[in-house]
N, C-alpha and C positions, 0 to 999 in steps of 0.2 A: 514375572510369572503369568501375566495375562496376555502375553503376545499370542496373537492368533494368525497373523498374516505377515509374511515377508514379501516384498514386491520389488521388482526391478522395471524401471521405465526407461526405454531408450528412445530418444527423440533425434530427429534430423532437421537441421535448419540451414537454409541458404541465405546468406547475407552478403550483399555486394558481389555476387557471383561465386562466393566461396562456401562450400558445404561443410558442416561440422556435425559430428555425432556427440550426443551428451547422454550419459547414463546417470540415473538417480535411483537411489534405493529408499524404500519406505518400509516402516515397521508399524503395525497397527494392532490394537487390541480387538478390533472388529474382524469378523470372518468376511472376507471380501473375495468376490470372483474377480477375474482379470478385468472384466468390463467395469465393475464397481471401483476397482483400484484406479483404472485409467480415468474414470469420471472424477474421482476424488483428487487425483493428482492435477488434472486440468483445472478443477475448481480452485485448488490452492493457488496455482500460479495466476489464475484470472484475478483473484483478490489481490495478490501481491502486485501484479502489473498495474491494476487500476489504482491502488493506493500510491504507488511510486509515480505514476503518471500525474495524478492529482497534485502530489507534493511538488513535482517538478514544474508543472504548468502554473499552478496557483501560487506556490511559494518560492519558485525559482530555486529549488533546493540544489540542483546540480551546480549552480554558480557559487555556492558557499565555499569559501576557501579556508575556513577555520579547521585546523587539524591538531592543535595542541591540547593536551590533557583530555578532559571529558567534554570539552566545548562543543564539538561536532555532534556528539550523542545527545547532549543536553538540548541543543537547538533543534535536533530532529524530533525529540519528544515534545518540545513546545510547538513545533509545526504540526505534528500529528494531533495534539490536543486542540489546536486552533482549527484545523480542518473539521474535527468532530463537532466543535461548538458551532462553526458556520453551517455544517450540514443539518444540525438540529433546528436552526432558525427557519421558520416555515415559508418565508417569502420565496417567490419564484426567481429571484436574482441568482446569477451564477456565483460560485464561491469567490471568484476574483472580484466581482462587483460588491459582494457583501463585505469583503475585506477592505476594499477602497472606501466604501460607505462608512465603515467603522472608523477608518482613519480620519475622515472628514466630519463625522457627526458624533459628538460625544454622547448624545442621548441614545443613539443606536448602539454605540459601543457598550454603554452601561446596560442596555437591554440584553445584549448578547452575554455579557459577563454574569448578569443576575439570573439568566434563564436556567 
């Protein structure tokens, strides 16, 4: 009952010389102009892409071959929680280095868990 905006976003992408069109539809409870809808759609995908990139680079998520039952989803949730914990730790180390340090230093791991 609170739907205010229906939107359609068409994007064109060239990958390895092949162009593809993709259409996505959006529903919003906010009143959005075309410009605001485009900004919101880009922002959503920026967050998605950044999260998936971090999970793949830091946690090597794409190499996971678990596919039975809920195992893949459970591990994905654990990886996401781990990334969130590592991001909250204030040192200037990369997430990968924080993860490695936690694997080698039990005091640091305990600090992360208790934070």
